[in-house]
C-alpha positions as CSV (number, residue, x, y, z in Angstrom):
1,M,0.2,0.1,-0.1
2,N,1.1,3.5,-0.5
3,V,2.6,6.1,2.0
4,F,1.2,9.8,2.5
5,D,2.5,11.0,5.7
6,V,2.2,14.5,6.9
7,P,4.7,16.5,4.4
8,S,7.7,17.2,6.2
9,D,8.5,19.8,3.7
10,P,7.4,23.4,4.5
11,A,6.2,24.2,0.8
12,F,2.9,21.8,1.6
13,W,1.5,24.6,3.7
14,Q,1.4,27.0,0.8
15,D,0.3,25.2,-1.5
16,P,-1.2,21.4,-0.8
17,A,-1.8,20.6,-4.4
18,P,1.2,19.3,-5.8
19,F,1.4,17.0,-2.8
20,Y,-2.0,15.3,-3.3
21,R,-1.3,15.0,-7.2
22,S,0.3,11.4,-7.2
23,A,-2.3,10.1,-4.3
24,L,-5.0,11.4,-6.6
25,Q,-3.7,9.8,-9.7
26,H,-3.7,6.4,-8.0
27,G,-8.0,7.2,-7.7
28,G,-7.4,7.7,-3.8
29,G,-8.6,5.6,-0.8
30,L,-6.7,4.8,1.8
31,F,-2.9,5.5,2.1
32,T,-0.6,4.0,5.3
33,I,1.2,6.3,7.7
34,S,4.6,5.6,8.7
35,S,3.8,6.3,12.1
36,G,0.4,3.9,12.2
37,G,-3.2,4.3,10.8
38,Y,-4.3,5.6,7.5
39,S,-4.4,8.6,5.3
40,V,-7.5,9.3,3.6
41,I,-7.4,10.4,0.0
42,G,-9.7,11.7,-2.8
43,Y,-13.3,12.8,-2.7
44,Q,-15.0,9.3,-2.5
45,A,-13.0,8.0,-0.2
46,L,-13.8,10.9,2.3
47,F,-17.1,10.6,1.2
48,E,-18.0,7.4,2.5
49,L,-15.6,7.3,5.3
50,G,-16.5,10.8,6.6
51,R,-20.2,9.6,6.5
52,D,-20.1,6.1,8.3
53,P,-20.7,6.5,11.9
54,R,-18.0,3.6,12.7
55,V,-15.2,6.3,12.2
56,E,-15.8,9.1,15.2
57,G,-13.9,11.8,15.9
58,F,-10.6,11.2,17.7
59,P,-11.1,10.8,21.2
60,F,-9.6,13.2,23.6
61,P,-8.5,11.1,27.1
62,E,-11.3,11.0,29.8
63,K,-8.7,11.4,32.6
64,G,-7.8,14.2,31.5
65,F,-4.6,15.8,30.0
66,G,-3.2,16.4,33.4
67,P,-2.8,19.0,36.8
68,G,-3.7,21.8,36.2
69,L,-5.4,21.1,32.6
70,D,-9.1,20.6,33.8
71,D,-10.4,23.6,32.2
72,L,-8.6,22.9,28.4
73,H,-9.5,19.5,29.2
74,R,-13.1,20.1,29.5
75,L,-13.0,22.4,26.8
76,L,-11.7,20.3,24.1
77,R,-14.0,16.9,25.3
78,W,-17.1,18.7,24.6
79,G,-16.1,20.1,21.4
80,L,-18.2,19.5,18.3
81,F,-14.9,18.1,16.7
82,A,-15.0,15.0,18.8
83,L,-18.5,14.6,18.9
84,G,-19.7,12.7,16.1
85,A,-20.7,8.8,17.2
86,P,-24.4,7.9,18.1
87,Q,-23.6,8.0,21.4
88,H,-23.4,11.7,21.4
89,R,-25.3,12.5,18.6
90,S,-28.4,14.2,21.4
91,L,-25.7,16.8,22.3
92,R,-24.8,18.1,18.5
93,L,-28.6,18.3,17.8
94,A,-28.1,20.2,21.3
95,A,-25.7,22.4,19.6
96,I,-27.8,22.6,16.2
97,A,-31.1,24.0,18.4
98,G,-28.9,26.6,19.8
99,L,-27.3,27.5,16.3
100,S,-30.8,27.6,14.6
101,S,-31.9,30.1,17.3
102,I,-29.8,32.4,15.5
103,R,-32.3,34.6,12.2
104,D,-30.3,34.1,8.9
105,D,-31.2,38.4,8.5
106,D,-29.6,38.7,12.2
107,I,-26.7,37.0,10.9
108,R,-26.3,38.7,7.8
109,Q,-27.8,42.3,9.1
110,H,-24.5,42.6,12.1
111,A,-22.0,40.7,9.3
112,R,-22.5,43.4,6.9
113,R,-22.1,46.5,10.0
114,I,-19.1,44.7,11.3
115,A,-17.5,43.8,8.3
116,A,-18.1,47.6,7.0
117,E,-16.6,48.7,10.1
118,L,-13.7,47.2,10.0
119,S,-12.9,47.5,6.4
120,A,-13.4,51.3,7.1
121,A,-10.9,51.3,9.6
122,M,-8.7,49.2,7.8
123,Q,-8.5,52.0,5.2
124,Q,-7.3,54.9,7.7
125,R,-4.2,52.7,8.1
126,R,-0.9,52.8,6.7
127,D,0.0,49.4,7.4
128,A,-2.7,47.1,7.8
129,D,-3.6,43.2,8.5
130,L,-5.8,41.5,7.3
131,V,-5.5,38.6,10.0
132,G,-5.3,40.7,13.0
133,D,-7.4,43.7,11.6
134,F,-10.6,41.6,9.9
135,C,-10.8,38.3,10.2
136,K,-10.5,37.6,13.3
137,P,-12.1,40.7,15.0
138,L,-15.2,39.9,12.7
139,A,-15.2,36.2,13.7
140,S,-15.4,37.2,17.3
141,R,-17.6,40.0,17.3
142,M,-20.2,38.0,15.5
143,F,-20.4,35.1,17.9
144,C,-19.6,37.6,20.7
145,R,-22.7,39.4,19.5
146,L,-25.1,36.5,18.6
147,L,-24.2,35.1,22.2
148,G,-25.4,37.5,24.5
149,L,-21.4,39.0,25.1
150,D,-20.5,42.8,24.5
151,E,-18.6,43.6,21.2
152,T,-16.0,45.2,23.2
153,E,-14.9,41.3,24.9
154,A,-14.0,40.4,20.9
155,D,-10.4,41.1,21.5
156,G,-10.4,39.3,25.1
157,V,-12.1,36.4,23.4
158,T,-9.7,36.3,20.1
159,E,-6.7,36.5,22.9
160,A,-8.0,33.7,24.6
161,I,-8.7,31.3,21.5
162,D,-5.1,32.0,19.9
163,A,-3.8,30.7,23.2
164,I,-5.2,27.9,23.1
165,T,-4.6,27.1,19.0
166,D,-1.0,28.0,20.1
167,Q,-1.4,24.9,22.6
168,L,-3.0,22.5,20.5
169,N,0.0,23.3,17.7
170,G,2.3,22.5,19.9
171,V,4.1,26.1,20.8
172,P,6.3,25.1,24.1
173,D,5.2,27.1,27.8
174,R,2.0,27.3,26.6
175,A,-0.5,24.9,28.5
176,A,-0.8,27.2,31.6
177,S,-2.0,30.0,29.6
178,A,-4.2,27.8,27.3
179,N,-6.2,26.5,30.1
180,A,-7.0,29.6,31.8
181,A,-8.2,30.9,28.5
182,A,-10.3,28.4,28.7
183,A,-11.1,29.0,32.1
184,Q,-12.0,32.6,30.6
185,L,-14.2,31.4,27.8
186,F,-16.3,29.3,30.3
187,A,-16.7,32.5,32.7
188,S,-18.4,34.2,29.7
189,M,-20.8,31.8,29.0
190,E,-21.8,31.6,32.4
191,R,-22.0,35.0,32.6
192,V,-24.6,35.4,30.1
193,A,-26.3,32.1,29.9
194,A,-29.4,33.4,31.6
195,R,-29.8,36.1,29.2
196,S,-28.5,34.1,25.7
197,P,-30.9,33.1,23.1
198,V,-28.6,30.5,21.7
199,I,-27.5,29.0,25.5
200,S,-31.4,28.4,26.4
201,A,-32.2,27.5,23.7
202,I,-29.5,24.4,23.8
203,N,-30.4,23.9,27.7
204,A,-33.7,23.4,26.6
205,R,-32.6,20.4,24.4
206,L,-30.3,18.6,26.9
207,A,-31.8,15.6,28.8
208,T,-31.3,15.9,32.2
209,N,-28.6,13.7,32.7
210,S,-26.5,15.2,29.8
211,P,-23.2,14.3,30.6
212,A,-22.2,18.3,29.2
213,S,-24.1,21.1,30.4
214,A,-25.2,24.0,27.8
215,V,-22.5,26.3,29.0
216,D,-19.7,23.4,28.4
217,L,-21.3,23.0,24.5
218,T,-21.0,27.2,23.9
219,A,-17.7,27.1,25.2
220,S,-16.4,24.3,22.9
221,F,-18.9,25.8,19.7
222,I,-17.0,29.5,20.4
223,F,-13.8,28.0,20.3
224,D,-14.2,26.1,17.4
225,A,-16.3,28.5,15.5
226,V,-14.5,31.8,16.3
227,E,-11.1,29.3,15.0
228,M,-12.2,27.9,11.7
229,V,-14.3,30.9,11.0
230,A,-11.5,33.3,10.9
231,T,-9.5,31.3,9.0
232,G,-12.3,30.2,6.5
233,L,-13.1,34.1,6.1
234,F,-8.9,34.6,5.8
235,G,-8.7,31.8,2.9
236,V,-11.4,33.3,0.9
237,T,-10.9,37.3,1.0
238,D,-7.3,36.4,0.4
239,F,-7.7,34.0,-2.4
240,L,-10.2,36.3,-4.2
241,M,-8.3,39.5,-3.7
242,R,-5.0,38.2,-5.5
243,R,-7.7,37.7,-8.7
244,D,-7.7,40.7,-10.8
245,D,-10.3,40.0,-12.5
246,F,-12.6,39.5,-9.0
247,R,-14.6,42.8,-9.0
248,D,-14.7,43.5,-12.9
249,A,-16.6,40.0,-12.9
250,I,-18.9,40.7,-10.5
251,A,-19.9,43.8,-11.5
252,A,-20.5,42.3,-15.3
253,G,-22.3,39.7,-13.5
254,A,-20.5,36.7,-14.4
255,Y,-20.7,34.7,-11.1
256,S,-22.2,35.5,-8.0
257,V,-20.6,36.7,-4.4
258,K,-22.0,33.5,-2.9
259,D,-20.8,31.0,-6.3
260,A,-17.4,32.9,-5.8
261,V,-17.3,32.7,-2.4
262,Q,-18.4,28.7,-2.0
263,E,-15.4,28.0,-4.8
264,A,-13.0,29.9,-2.8
265,F,-13.5,27.7,0.0
266,R,-13.3,24.8,-2.1
267,L,-9.9,25.9,-3.7
268,V,-8.3,27.0,-0.5
269,T,-9.7,24.1,2.0
270,P,-9.7,26.1,5.5
271,A,-9.3,23.0,7.5
272,T,-6.7,20.7,5.8
273,L,-6.5,17.7,8.6
274,T,-8.9,16.3,10.5
275,S,-8.6,12.7,12.7
276,R,-10.5,9.9,13.2
277,M,-10.8,7.0,14.7
278,A,-12.5,3.4,13.7
279,L,-15.1,2.6,16.3
280,E,-14.9,-1.0,15.6
281,T,-13.3,-3.4,13.2
282,L,-14.3,-2.3,9.3
283,E,-14.5,-3.5,5.8
284,W,-13.9,-0.9,3.2
285,R,-13.2,-1.8,-0.1
286,G,-11.3,-4.6,0.7
287,Q,-9.5,-3.5,2.8
288,T,-9.6,-4.1,6.9
289,I,-9.4,-1.2,9.2
290,E,-9.0,-2.6,12.4
291,Q,-10.7,-0.9,16.2
292,G,-8.5,2.1,17.6
293,T,-6.9,2.9,13.8
294,P,-6.4,6.3,13.2
295,L,-7.7,8.0,9.5
296,M,-6.4,11.5,8.7
297,M,-8.8,13.3,6.5
298,W,-6.9,15.4,4.0
299,W,-10.5,17.4,3.1
300,G,-8.4,19.6,0.2
301,S,-7.7,16.3,-1.5
302,G,-11.1,15.3,-2.2
303,N,-12.0,19.1,-3.0
304,L,-9.2,19.0,-5.9
305,D,-10.0,15.5,-6.7
306,P,-10.2,15.7,-10.9
307,A,-12.4,12.5,-10.6
308,M,-15.0,15.1,-8.9
309,F,-14.0,18.1,-10.3
310,D,-13.5,19.3,-13.8
311,E,-10.0,20.9,-14.0
312,P,-9.6,20.9,-10.3
313,E,-7.2,23.6,-9.8
314,R,-8.9,26.3,-11.8
315,F,-11.0,28.8,-10.6
316,H,-14.8,28.0,-12.0
317,P,-17.9,29.9,-10.0
318,N,-19.9,28.4,-12.1
319,R,-18.7,24.7,-12.1
320,P,-22.1,22.4,-12.7
321,V,-20.3,20.6,-9.0
322,R,-20.4,22.1,-6.0
323,R,-20.4,19.9,-3.2
324,H,-17.2,20.4,-1.7
325,L,-15.6,19.1,1.1
326,A,-14.3,22.3,2.7
327,F,-16.9,21.6,5.9
328,G,-16.1,18.0,5.9
329,I,-19.1,15.9,5.7
330,G,-21.3,13.4,7.8
331,G,-21.9,13.5,11.6
332,H,-18.3,15.6,11.7
333,A,-19.4,18.4,9.3
334,C,-19.5,21.6,10.7
335,I,-22.9,22.7,12.2
336,G,-21.8,26.7,11.2
337,R,-21.4,26.2,7.4
338,Q,-24.4,28.5,6.8
339,F,-23.1,30.9,8.9
340,A,-19.6,31.1,7.8
341,S,-20.7,31.1,3.8
342,T,-22.9,34.2,4.9
343,V,-20.4,35.7,6.7
344,A,-18.0,35.5,4.4
345,E,-20.3,36.6,1.8
346,E,-21.0,40.0,3.5
347,A,-16.9,40.0,4.7
348,V,-16.0,39.9,0.9
349,S,-18.4,42.5,-0.3
350,A,-17.4,44.7,1.9
351,L,-13.7,44.5,2.1
352,L,-13.3,43.7,-1.6
353,L,-16.1,45.3,-3.3
354,D,-16.0,48.4,-2.1
355,P,-16.5,51.6,-5.1
356,E,-14.5,53.6,-3.3
357,A,-11.1,52.3,-2.1
358,R,-9.3,48.6,-3.8
359,V,-7.8,46.7,-1.1
360,E,-4.4,45.2,-2.5
361,P,-1.6,42.6,-0.3
362,L,1.3,43.3,0.1
363,G,3.7,40.7,-0.3
364,E,2.5,36.8,-0.9
365,T,0.8,34.7,1.3
366,V,2.7,33.0,3.6
367,F,0.7,30.0,5.7
368,L,1.6,28.8,9.3
369,P,2.2,25.1,9.3
370,R,-0.7,24.6,10.9
371,L,-3.8,22.1,10.1
372,A,-6.3,25.2,10.0
373,R,-5.0,27.1,7.0
374,M,-4.1,30.8,8.7
375,A,-0.9,33.1,8.2
376,E,0.3,34.6,11.3
377,R,0.0,37.8,9.6
378,A,-1.2,39.2,6.2
379,R,-0.1,43.0,4.9
380,V,-2.5,44.8,2.4
381,T,-2.8,48.6,1.3
382,F,-5.9,50.6,0.0
383,A,-5.7,52.2,-3.5
């Protein structure tokens, strides 16, 4: 069997497409990992295994991470990333009920206002940053607003999430600050729980013997959601900003902002990789996957699979096949897909289609070697 490991070449994080091509030429499927387990490559393999309830989120240890890390463990244990198996379906449905309590019109209205405010503020700076001045604060302010926190708390939420993300990505000496950040998120959710429609809707859906509380789920959700929405916003806006024809194409009606955003999501695939585990021994295409085997789900490979997308590396918003895997699929599919898409559409409209100013990148995008495709900084200017 062929091998597909997490690439050690720094070039992978800047452009994963060349690293997928040889695997996709074999038709995709299961590829061994040197340290054990399988990489899942290609659209059909990801589609099938991603929808299989026997392939669960990689669980965090129930006994915890060790002394002084109780809040971090609590936050990550109840994240939707880890809750996809049938026994966790009630928790996922409760989180969906909470998110569904938010009106689509409110999401779009607040996203439009906040994106316009951030874009205007960036235009006043000589050295603006697409990451720190737009994508992260937009995602954080949106969730603060919708969960019942004041928007002025968004910077603190962003800092907390950055501390936790650093710990998850192996930044040294961040464990204590990550645990403190997790405790901060729980405290914020506790403070607004009584007046938050989202938390109330989650609480109403939970069983009396639920292993997780509404605050547990909401704090875990805000961590997952702000991190991934910010990553998605950056990938989409950075990609479309670098297309010289984008503004003219929109003005000419060649395609819609909505279709352009979804095609950009496909091409940038914000979550490069997520981990799964076989809950039981299963047979798949004549191969045996033993119980407990880790499975690395390479979503970007599915979105660049020529068996599914004609000329997969080409930007083609009007392509007939649009069911990309940027938000995953199956029991672990992102429940905030519509939310993220709506916010991205408003972000693109405010930042890239302003008739009074054109935003331009200063230099090439350099992505961090992380599983969520984000740059540390992305300088821009306005003409």
